[in-house]
C-alpha positions as a Python dict, from the first residue, in 0.01 Angstrom:
ca = {
    (1, 'M'): (0, 0, 0),
    (2, 'I'): (204, -311, 156),
    (3, 'D'): (349, -123, 431),
    (4, 'F'): (-21, -254, 631),
    (5, 'M'): (14, -566, 481),
    (6, 'T'): (89, -887, 703),
    (7, 'Q'): (350, -1124, 585),
    (8, 'V'): (158, -1364, 418),
    (9, 'Q'): (-78, -1032, 270),
    (10, 'R'): (280, -952, 40),
    (11, 'L'): (331, -1308, -27),
    (12, 'Q'): (-8, -1365, -149),
    (13, 'F'): (26, -1060, -362),
    (14, 'F'): (297, -1186, -459),
    (15, 'W'): (184, -1502, -590),
    (16, 'N'): (-178, -1330, -770),
    (17, 'T'): (-3, -980, -893),
    (18, 'F'): (304, -1053, -1046),
    (19, 'G'): (315, -1447, -1075),
    (20, 'N'): (583, -1515, -897),
    (21, 'H'): (495, -1945, -855),
    (22, 'D'): (871, -2049, -785),
    (23, 'L'): (809, -2315, -463),
    (24, 'S'): (1100, -2201, -396),
    (25, 'F'): (1072, -1849, -286),
    (26, 'Y'): (757, -1935, -66),
    (27, 'K'): (939, -2219, 148),
    (28, 'V'): (1239, -2001, 225),
    (29, 'Y'): (1047, -1819, 472),
    (30, 'V'): (873, -2138, 630),
    (31, 'Q'): (1220, -2215, 647),
    (32, 'C'): (1286, -1899, 770),
    (33, 'S'): (961, -1966, 1016),
    (34, 'A'): (858, -1615, 899),
    (35, 'I'): (487, -1772, 754),
    (36, 'T'): (398, -2190, 892),
    (37, 'K'): (294, -2446, 695),
    (38, 'E'): (-15, -2349, 667),
    (39, 'D'): (-8, -2057, 524),
    (40, 'Y'): (205, -2146, 251),
    (41, 'K'): (-86, -2456, 175),
    (42, 'T'): (-280, -2065, 233),
    (43, 'I'): (-66, -1884, -13),
    (44, 'T'): (20, -2167, -264),
    (45, 'G'): (-201, -2414, -300),
    (46, 'Q'): (65, -2711, -221),
    (47, 'D'): (159, -2894, 66),
    (48, 'Y'): (438, -2819, 176),
    (49, 'D'): (624, -3151, 276),
    (50, 'M'): (521, -3246, -61),
    (51, 'V'): (734, -3005, -264),
}
């Protein structure tokens, strides 16, 4: 199932299914340019610059 998902979809899956709500985990993906700040907000509901 995860093979055909985008990075954002995978992270949303982890957020929703496994309850991984550690914001620093997702912040690393922004720092590595794997997702955008807008993607971060979509996944976490938080503004990237506010955390």
